[in-house]
PDB file of N, CA, C and O in Angstrom:
ATOM      1  N   MET A   1       0.652  -0.886  -0.081  1.00  0.00           N
ATOM      2  CA  MET A   1       0.297   0.235   0.038  1.00  0.00           C
ATOM      3  C   MET A   1       0.681   1.203  -0.615  1.00  0.00           C
ATOM      4  O   MET A   1       0.877   0.573  -1.655  1.00  0.00           O
ATOM      5  N   ASN A   2       0.974   2.300  -0.891  1.00  0.00           N
ATOM      6  CA  ASN A   2       1.319   3.395  -1.301  1.00  0.00           C
ATOM      7  C   ASN A   2       1.018   4.774   0.574  1.00  0.00           C
ATOM      8  O   ASN A   2       0.249   5.617   1.034  1.00  0.00           O
ATOM      9  N   ILE A   3       1.858   4.285   0.769  1.00  0.00           N
ATOM     10  CA  ILE A   3       1.423   5.833   1.833  1.00  0.00           C
ATOM     11  C   ILE A   3       0.602   6.688   1.204  1.00  0.00           C
ATOM     12  O   ILE A   3      -0.573   6.562   1.550  1.00  0.00           O
ATOM     13  N   LYS A   4       0.908   7.874   0.049  1.00  0.00           N
ATOM     14  CA  LYS A   4       0.795   8.209  -0.792  1.00  0.00           C
ATOM     15  C   LYS A   4      -1.114   8.595  -1.328  1.00  0.00           C
ATOM     16  O   LYS A   4      -1.601   9.642  -1.755  1.00  0.00           O
ATOM     17  N   SER A   5      -1.713   7.338  -1.072  1.00  0.00           N
ATOM     18  CA  SER A   5      -2.606   6.731  -1.615  1.00  0.00           C
ATOM     19  C   SER A   5      -4.244   7.760  -0.743  1.00  0.00           C
ATOM     20  O   SER A   5      -4.352   8.725   0.013  1.00  0.00           O
ATOM     21  N   THR A   6      -4.884   7.123  -1.211  1.00  0.00           N
ATOM     22  CA  THR A   6      -6.647   7.579  -0.710  1.00  0.00           C
ATOM     23  C   THR A   6      -6.749   6.376   0.077  1.00  0.00           C
ATOM     24  O   THR A   6      -7.661   6.491   0.895  1.00  0.00           O
ATOM     25  N   LYS A   7      -6.381   5.684   0.115  1.00  0.00           N
ATOM     26  CA  LYS A   7      -7.124   4.335   0.487  1.00  0.00           C
ATOM     27  C   LYS A   7      -6.342   4.312   1.884  1.00  0.00           C
ATOM     28  O   LYS A   7      -7.000   4.063   2.893  1.00  0.00           O
ATOM     29  N   PHE A   8      -4.273   4.685   2.046  1.00  0.00           N
ATOM     30  CA  PHE A   8      -3.441   4.813   3.417  1.00  0.00           C
ATOM     31  C   PHE A   8      -4.433   6.185   3.862  1.00  0.00           C
ATOM     32  O   PHE A   8      -4.654   6.229   5.072  1.00  0.00           O
ATOM     33  N   ALA A   9      -5.040   7.278   3.061  1.00  0.00           N
ATOM     34  CA  ALA A   9      -5.569   7.668   4.526  1.00  0.00           C
ATOM     35  C   ALA A   9      -7.129   7.955   4.932  1.00  0.00           C
ATOM     36  O   ALA A   9      -7.509   8.842   5.696  1.00  0.00           O
ATOM     37  N   VAL A  10      -7.955   6.991   4.238  1.00  0.00           N
ATOM     38  CA  VAL A  10      -8.844   6.321   4.911  1.00  0.00           C
ATOM     39  C   VAL A  10      -8.598   5.158   5.941  1.00  0.00           C
ATOM     40  O   VAL A  10      -9.566   4.897   6.654  1.00  0.00           O
ATOM     41  N   ILE A  11      -7.936   4.731   6.051  1.00  0.00           N
ATOM     42  CA  ILE A  11      -7.362   3.709   6.888  1.00  0.00           C
ATOM     43  C   ILE A  11      -6.847   4.666   7.862  1.00  0.00           C
ATOM     44  O   ILE A  11      -7.509   4.748   8.897  1.00  0.00           O
ATOM     45  N   ALA A  12      -5.522   5.617   7.735  1.00  0.00           N
ATOM     46  CA  ALA A  12      -4.977   6.234   8.758  1.00  0.00           C
ATOM     47  C   ALA A  12      -6.940   6.992   9.395  1.00  0.00           C
ATOM     48  O   ALA A  12      -7.504   6.289  10.233  1.00  0.00           O
ATOM     49  N   VAL A  13      -7.540   8.028   9.017  1.00  0.00           N
ATOM     50  CA  VAL A  13      -8.198   7.598  10.101  1.00  0.00           C
ATOM     51  C   VAL A  13      -9.683   7.741  10.744  1.00  0.00           C
ATOM     52  O   VAL A  13     -10.487   8.384  11.420  1.00  0.00           O
ATOM     53  N   LEU A  14      -9.297   6.346   9.791  1.00  0.00           N
ATOM     54  CA  LEU A  14     -10.666   4.953  10.363  1.00  0.00           C
ATOM     55  C   LEU A  14      -9.451   4.441  12.142  1.00  0.00           C
ATOM     56  O   LEU A  14      -9.739   4.294  13.329  1.00  0.00           O
ATOM     57  N   THR A  15      -8.491   4.368  11.555  1.00  0.00           N
ATOM     58  CA  THR A  15      -7.658   4.018  12.701  1.00  0.00           C
ATOM     59  C   THR A  15      -7.355   5.545  13.826  1.00  0.00           C
ATOM     60  O   THR A  15      -7.201   5.224  15.004  1.00  0.00           O
ATOM     61  N   PHE A  16      -7.291   6.665  13.616  1.00  0.00           N
ATOM     62  CA  PHE A  16      -7.673   7.359  14.151  1.00  0.00           C
ATOM     63  C   PHE A  16      -8.418   7.922  15.417  1.00  0.00           C
ATOM     64  O   PHE A  16      -8.242   8.175  16.609  1.00  0.00           O
ATOM     65  N   ILE A  17      -9.611   7.972  14.154  1.00  0.00           N
ATOM     66  CA  ILE A  17     -11.206   7.485  15.104  1.00  0.00           C
ATOM     67  C   ILE A  17     -11.528   6.621  16.003  1.00  0.00           C
ATOM     68  O   ILE A  17     -12.101   6.986  17.030  1.00  0.00           O
ATOM     69  N   ILE A  18     -11.080   4.775  15.668  1.00  0.00           N
ATOM     70  CA  ILE A  18     -11.352   3.913  17.134  1.00  0.00           C
ATOM     71  C   ILE A  18     -10.448   4.216  18.307  1.00  0.00           C
ATOM     72  O   ILE A  18     -10.649   4.269  19.520  1.00  0.00           O
ATOM     73  N   LEU A  19      -9.303   4.410  17.483  1.00  0.00           N
ATOM     74  CA  LEU A  19      -8.485   4.670  18.816  1.00  0.00           C
ATOM     75  C   LEU A  19      -8.448   5.886  19.836  1.00  0.00           C
ATOM     76  O   LEU A  19      -7.957   5.843  20.964  1.00  0.00           O
ATOM     77  N   PHE A  20      -8.934   6.757  19.354  1.00  0.00           N
ATOM     78  CA  PHE A  20      -9.786   8.017  20.216  1.00  0.00           C
ATOM     79  C   PHE A  20     -10.674   7.757  20.990  1.00  0.00           C
ATOM     80  O   PHE A  20     -10.522   7.911  22.202  1.00  0.00           O
ATOM     81  N   LEU A  21     -12.267   7.115  20.227  1.00  0.00           N
ATOM     82  CA  LEU A  21     -12.961   6.855  21.071  1.00  0.00           C
ATOM     83  C   LEU A  21     -12.998   5.830  21.696  1.00  0.00           C
ATOM     84  O   LEU A  21     -13.889   5.570  22.505  1.00  0.00           O
ATOM     85  N   PHE A  22     -11.746   4.856  21.339  1.00  0.00           N
ATOM     86  CA  PHE A  22     -11.897   3.899  22.390  1.00  0.00           C
ATOM     87  C   PHE A  22     -11.461   4.266  24.012  1.00  0.00           C
ATOM     88  O   PHE A  22     -12.095   3.936  25.014  1.00  0.00           O
ATOM     89  N   ASN A  23     -10.476   4.871  23.970  1.00  0.00           N
ATOM     90  CA  ASN A  23     -10.066   5.667  24.835  1.00  0.00           C
ATOM     91  C   ASN A  23     -10.315   6.804  25.131  1.00  0.00           C
ATOM     92  O   ASN A  23      -9.732   7.283  26.103  1.00  0.00           O
ATOM     93  N   TYR A  24     -11.126   7.485  24.492  1.00  0.00           N
ATOM     94  CA  TYR A  24     -12.293   9.046  24.692  1.00  0.00           C
ATOM     95  C   TYR A  24     -13.226   8.140  25.868  1.00  0.00           C
ATOM     96  O   TYR A  24     -13.344   8.774  26.917  1.00  0.00           O
ATOM     97  N   ILE A  25     -13.907   6.774  25.879  1.00  0.00           N
ATOM     98  CA  ILE A  25     -15.416   6.267  26.090  1.00  0.00           C
ATOM     99  C   ILE A  25     -14.737   5.475  27.405  1.00  0.00           C
ATOM    100  O   ILE A  25     -15.310   5.489  28.495  1.00  0.00           O
ATOM    101  N   GLY A  26     -13.631   4.875  27.225  1.00  0.00           N
ATOM    102  CA  GLY A  26     -13.235   4.697  28.258  1.00  0.00           C
ATOM    103  C   GLY A  26     -12.115   4.494  29.487  1.00  0.00           C
ATOM    104  O   GLY A  26     -11.437   3.636  30.052  1.00  0.00           O
ATOM    105  N   ASN A  27     -12.367   5.651  29.480  1.00  0.00           N
ATOM    106  CA  ASN A  27     -11.437   7.147  30.251  1.00  0.00           C
ATOM    107  C   ASN A  27     -11.851   8.001  31.641  1.00  0.00           C
ATOM    108  O   ASN A  27     -12.380   9.090  31.421  1.00  0.00           O
ATOM    109  N   THR A  28     -11.659   7.608  33.086  1.00  0.00           N
ATOM    110  CA  THR A  28     -12.486   7.896  33.387  1.00  0.00           C
ATOM    111  C   THR A  28     -11.973   9.198  34.120  1.00  0.00           C
ATOM    112  O   THR A  28     -12.626   9.892  34.899  1.00  0.00           O
ATOM    113  N   GLU A  29     -10.482   9.412  33.654  1.00  0.00           N
ATOM    114  CA  GLU A  29      -9.403  10.611  34.238  1.00  0.00           C
ATOM    115  C   GLU A  29      -9.983  12.166  34.108  1.00  0.00           C
ATOM    116  O   GLU A  29     -10.893  12.535  33.366  1.00  0.00           O
ATOM    117  N   PRO A  30      -9.437  12.736  34.760  1.00  0.00           N
ATOM    118  CA  PRO A  30     -10.107  14.301  34.086  1.00  0.00           C
ATOM    119  C   PRO A  30      -9.009  14.738  32.875  1.00  0.00           C
ATOM    120  O   PRO A  30      -8.457  15.765  33.270  1.00  0.00           O
ATOM    121  N   ASP A  31      -8.702  14.510  32.100  1.00  0.00           N
ATOM    122  CA  ASP A  31      -7.487  14.603  31.504  1.00  0.00           C
ATOM    123  C   ASP A  31      -7.487  13.699  30.338  1.00  0.00           C
ATOM    124  O   ASP A  31      -6.501  13.419  29.657  1.00  0.00           O
ATOM    125  N   LYS A  32      -9.222  13.084  30.105  1.00  0.00           N
ATOM    126  CA  LYS A  32      -9.703  12.011  29.077  1.00  0.00           C
ATOM    127  C   LYS A  32      -9.519  12.300  27.582  1.00  0.00           C
ATOM    128  O   LYS A  32      -9.487  11.511  26.637  1.00  0.00           O
ATOM    129  N   ILE A  33      -9.368  14.101  27.623  1.00  0.00           N
ATOM    130  CA  ILE A  33      -9.132  14.114  26.124  1.00  0.00           C
ATOM    131  C   ILE A  33      -8.058  13.959  25.253  1.00  0.00           C
ATOM    132  O   ILE A  33      -7.906  13.440  24.147  1.00  0.00           O
ATOM    133  N   GLU A  34      -7.045  14.809  26.399  1.00  0.00           N
ATOM    134  CA  GLU A  34      -5.899  15.020  25.663  1.00  0.00           C
ATOM    135  C   GLU A  34      -5.036  13.470  25.474  1.00  0.00           C
ATOM    136  O   GLU A  34      -4.306  13.451  24.483  1.00  0.00           O
ATOM    137  N   ARG A  35      -5.051  12.312  26.240  1.00  0.00           N
ATOM    138  CA  ARG A  35      -4.587  11.422  26.556  1.00  0.00           C
ATOM    139  C   ARG A  35      -5.758   9.937  25.388  1.00  0.00           C
ATOM    140  O   ARG A  35      -5.584   8.725  25.509  1.00  0.00           O
ATOM    141  N   ALA A  36      -6.582  10.452  24.621  1.00  0.00           N
ATOM    142  CA  ALA A  36      -7.248   9.824  23.841  1.00  0.00           C
ATOM    143  C   ALA A  36      -6.242  11.263  22.942  1.00  0.00           C
ATOM    144  O   ALA A  36      -5.127  10.753  23.051  1.00  0.00           O
ATOM    145  N   LEU A  37      -6.072  12.151  22.451  1.00  0.00           N
ATOM    146  CA  LEU A  37      -5.800  12.658  21.304  1.00  0.00           C
ATOM    147  C   LEU A  37      -3.991  11.689  21.322  1.00  0.00           C
ATOM    148  O   LEU A  37      -3.803  10.929  20.372  1.00  0.00           O
ATOM    149  N   MET A  38      -3.096  11.786  22.165  1.00  0.00           N
ATOM    150  CA  MET A  38      -1.780  11.204  21.859  1.00  0.00           C
ATOM    151  C   MET A  38      -2.036   9.699  21.872  1.00  0.00           C
ATOM    152  O   MET A  38      -1.194   8.967  21.352  1.00  0.00           O
ATOM    153  N   THR A  39      -3.060   9.217  22.387  1.00  0.00           N
ATOM    154  CA  THR A  39      -3.144   7.807  21.941  1.00  0.00           C
ATOM    155  C   THR A  39      -3.218   7.534  20.338  1.00  0.00           C
ATOM    156  O   THR A  39      -2.610   6.658  19.723  1.00  0.00           O
ATOM    157  N   ALA A  40      -4.089   8.476  19.834  1.00  0.00           N
ATOM    158  CA  ALA A  40      -4.469   8.566  18.235  1.00  0.00           C
ATOM    159  C   ALA A  40      -3.409   8.875  17.741  1.00  0.00           C
ATOM    160  O   ALA A  40      -3.059   8.316  16.701  1.00  0.00           O
ATOM    161  N   VAL A  41      -2.937   9.446  18.094  1.00  0.00           N
ATOM    162  CA  VAL A  41      -2.250  10.205  17.501  1.00  0.00           C
ATOM    163  C   VAL A  41      -0.794   9.190  16.648  1.00  0.00           C
ATOM    164  O   VAL A  41      -0.183   9.311  15.587  1.00  0.00           O
ATOM    165  N   ALA A  42      -0.737   8.130  17.929  1.00  0.00           N
ATOM    166  CA  ALA A  42       0.613   7.591  17.641  1.00  0.00           C
ATOM    167  C   ALA A  42       0.734   6.140  17.401  1.00  0.00           C
ATOM    168  O   ALA A  42       1.694   5.379  17.278  1.00  0.00           O
ATOM    169  N   GLY A  43      -1.187   5.936  17.359  1.00  0.00           N
ATOM    170  CA  GLY A  43      -1.694   4.950  16.653  1.00  0.00           C
ATOM    171  C   GLY A  43      -1.440   4.874  15.297  1.00  0.00           C
ATOM    172  O   GLY A  43      -1.089   3.874  14.672  1.00  0.00           O
ATOM    173  N   VAL A  44      -1.748   6.631  14.638  1.00  0.00           N
ATOM    174  CA  VAL A  44      -1.950   6.827  13.681  1.00  0.00           C
ATOM    175  C   VAL A  44      -0.548   6.478  13.125  1.00  0.00           C
ATOM    176  O   VAL A  44      -0.277   5.621  12.284  1.00  0.00           O
ATOM    177  N   ILE A  45       0.361   7.402  13.835  1.00  0.00           N
ATOM    178  CA  ILE A  45       2.139   7.547  13.207  1.00  0.00           C
ATOM    179  C   ILE A  45       2.703   6.235  13.705  1.00  0.00           C
ATOM    180  O   ILE A  45       3.774   6.121  13.110  1.00  0.00           O
ATOM    181  N   GLY A  46       2.528   5.155  14.514  1.00  0.00           N
ATOM    182  CA  GLY A  46       2.959   4.037  14.433  1.00  0.00           C
ATOM    183  C   GLY A  46       2.386   2.751  13.122  1.00  0.00           C
ATOM    184  O   GLY A  46       2.943   1.716  12.755  1.00  0.00           O
ATOM    185  N   LEU A  47       1.204   3.315  12.730  1.00  0.00           N
ATOM    186  CA  LEU A  47       0.120   2.715  11.475  1.00  0.00           C
ATOM    187  C   LEU A  47       1.504   3.285  10.085  1.00  0.00           C
ATOM    188  O   LEU A  47       2.348   2.414   9.874  1.00  0.00           O
ATOM    189  N   THR A  48       1.650   4.452   9.359  1.00  0.00           N
ATOM    190  CA  THR A  48       2.664   5.676   9.216  1.00  0.00           C
ATOM    191  C   THR A  48       4.071   3.942   8.454  1.00  0.00           C
ATOM    192  O   THR A  48       4.460   3.289   7.485  1.00  0.00           O
ATOM    193  N   ILE A  49       4.194   4.281  10.543  1.00  0.00           N
ATOM    194  CA  ILE A  49       5.938   3.924  10.251  1.00  0.00           C
ATOM    195  C   ILE A  49       6.009   2.207   9.558  1.00  0.00           C
ATOM    196  O   ILE A  49       6.636   1.884   8.549  1.00  0.00           O
ATOM    197  N   GLY A  50       5.311   1.445  10.295  1.00  0.00           N
ATOM    198  CA  GLY A  50       5.210   0.349  10.122  1.00  0.00           C
ATOM    199  C   GLY A  50       4.675   0.256   7.666  1.00  0.00           C
ATOM    200  O   GLY A  50       5.140  -0.358   6.706  1.00  0.00           O
ATOM    201  N   MET A  51       3.835   1.012   7.825  1.00  0.00           N
ATOM    202  CA  MET A  51       3.045   1.059   6.099  1.00  0.00           C
ATOM    203  C   MET A  51       4.549   1.352   5.413  1.00  0.00           C
ATOM    204  O   MET A  51       5.181   0.550   4.725  1.00  0.00           O
ATOM    205  N   TRP A  52       4.881   2.462   5.713  1.00  0.00           N
ATOM    206  CA  TRP A  52       6.122   3.063   4.957  1.00  0.00           C
ATOM    207  C   TRP A  52       7.830   1.482   4.820  1.00  0.00           C
ATOM    208  O   TRP A  52       8.712   1.199   4.009  1.00  0.00           O
ATOM    209  N   PHE A  53       7.435   1.066   5.938  1.00  0.00           N
ATOM    210  CA  PHE A  53       8.759   0.179   6.382  1.00  0.00           C
ATOM    211  C   PHE A  53       8.105  -1.772   5.102  1.00  0.00           C
ATOM    212  O   PHE A  53       8.497  -2.766   4.491  1.00  0.00           O
ATOM    213  N   VAL A  54       6.708  -0.811   5.636  1.00  0.00           N
ATOM    214  CA  VAL A  54       6.545  -2.869   4.265  1.00  0.00           C
ATOM    215  C   VAL A  54       6.624  -2.296   2.871  1.00  0.00           C
ATOM    216  O   VAL A  54       7.573  -2.695   2.196  1.00  0.00           O
ATOM    217  N   HIS A  55       5.795  -1.433   2.322  1.00  0.00           N
ATOM    218  CA  HIS A  55       6.103  -0.534   1.665  1.00  0.00           C
ATOM    219  C   HIS A  55       7.553  -0.149   0.582  1.00  0.00           C
ATOM    220  O   HIS A  55       7.660  -0.173  -0.644  1.00  0.00           O
ATOM    221  N   ARG A  56       8.594   0.217   1.737  1.00  0.00           N
ATOM    222  CA  ARG A  56       9.712   0.081   1.582  1.00  0.00           C
ATOM    223  C   ARG A  56      10.819  -1.728   1.052  1.00  0.00           C
ATOM    224  O   ARG A  56      11.730  -1.878   0.238  1.00  0.00           O
ATOM    225  N   ASN A  57      10.226  -2.581   1.852  1.00  0.00           N
ATOM    226  CA  ASN A  57      10.610  -3.830   0.872  1.00  0.00           C
ATOM    227  C   ASN A  57       9.976  -5.330   0.535  1.00  0.00           C
ATOM    228  O   ASN A  57      10.374  -6.489   0.652  1.00  0.00           O
ATOM    229  N   SER A  58       8.382  -4.465  -0.103  1.00  0.00           N
ATOM    230  CA  SER A  58       7.803  -4.585  -1.159  1.00  0.00           C
ATOM    231  C   SER A  58       8.833  -4.843  -2.602  1.00  0.00           C
ATOM    232  O   SER A  58       8.759  -5.823  -3.343  1.00  0.00           O
ATOM    233  N   LYS A  59       9.705  -3.774  -2.736  1.00  0.00           N
ATOM    234  CA  LYS A  59       9.920  -3.889  -3.828  1.00  0.00           C
ATOM    235  C   LYS A  59      11.488  -4.246  -3.770  1.00  0.00           C
ATOM    236  O   LYS A  59      12.247  -3.667  -4.547  1.00  0.00           O
ATOM    237  N   ASP A  60      11.984  -5.204  -2.848  1.00  0.00           N
ATOM    238  CA  ASP A  60      12.723  -5.805  -2.382  1.00  0.00           C
ATOM    239  C   ASP A  60      12.832  -7.612  -2.908  1.00  0.00           C
ATOM    240  O   ASP A  60      12.829  -8.594  -2.166  1.00  0.00           O
ATOM    241  N   ASP A  61      12.926  -7.570  -4.490  1.00  0.00           N
ATOM    242  CA  ASP A  61      13.074  -9.028  -4.866  1.00  0.00           C
ATOM    243  C   ASP A  61      13.994 -10.196  -4.327  1.00  0.00           C
ATOM    244  O   ASP A  61      13.905 -11.419  -4.431  1.00  0.00           O
ATOM    245  N   THR A  62      14.667  -9.585  -3.877  1.00  0.00           N
ATOM    246  CA  THR A  62      16.015 -10.881  -3.553  1.00  0.00           C
ATOM    247  C   THR A  62      15.457 -11.375  -1.739  1.00  0.00           C
ATOM    248  O   THR A  62      14.826 -10.962  -0.766  1.00  0.00           O
ATOM    249  N   TYR A  63      16.372 -12.712  -2.333  1.00  0.00           N
ATOM    250  CA  TYR A  63      15.646 -13.759  -1.280  1.00  0.00           C
ATOM    251  C   TYR A  63      16.796 -14.259   0.250  1.00  0.00           C
ATOM    252  O   TYR A  63      17.775 -15.003   0.321  1.00  0.00           O
ATOM    253  N   HIS A  64      16.070 -13.432   1.268  1.00  0.00           N
ATOM    254  CA  HIS A  64      16.887 -13.529   2.581  1.00  0.00           C
ATOM    255  C   HIS A  64      16.665 -15.141   2.426  1.00  0.00           C
ATOM    256  O   HIS A  64      15.800 -15.844   1.903  1.00  0.00           O
ATOM    257  N   ASP A  65      18.007 -15.396   3.217  1.00  0.00           N
ATOM    258  CA  ASP A  65      18.055 -16.783   4.058  1.00  0.00           C
ATOM    259  C   ASP A  65      18.615 -15.906   5.323  1.00  0.00           C
ATOM    260  O   ASP A  65      19.433 -14.993   5.442  1.00  0.00           O
ATOM    261  N   PHE A  66      17.706 -16.691   6.268  1.00  0.00           N
ATOM    262  CA  PHE A  66      18.068 -16.633   7.533  1.00  0.00           C
ATOM    263  C   PHE A  66      18.288 -17.778   8.591  1.00  0.00           C
ATOM    264  O   PHE A  66      17.749 -17.878   9.693  1.00  0.00           O
ATOM    265  N   ASP A  67      19.361 -18.762   7.898  1.00  0.00           N
ATOM    266  CA  ASP A  67      19.938 -19.971   8.454  1.00  0.00           C
ATOM    267  C   ASP A  67      21.289 -19.797   8.922  1.00  0.00           C
ATOM    268  O   ASP A  67      21.898 -20.746   9.417  1.00  0.00           O
TER     269      ASP A  67
END
């Protein structure tokens, strides 16, 4: 999946919304909006880094022997 595609943008927005709502609804602390925002942003950043790594290695057609 290309990081600059609209498909990735939709997945990133859905990830942000899901993580934000799970953390906002399930938290009873007074700073729940800050925690929910930080968790959701960190989730999208992690998703972006992971997808960048997968996309970067998808063009590598060499055989990696780990033995």
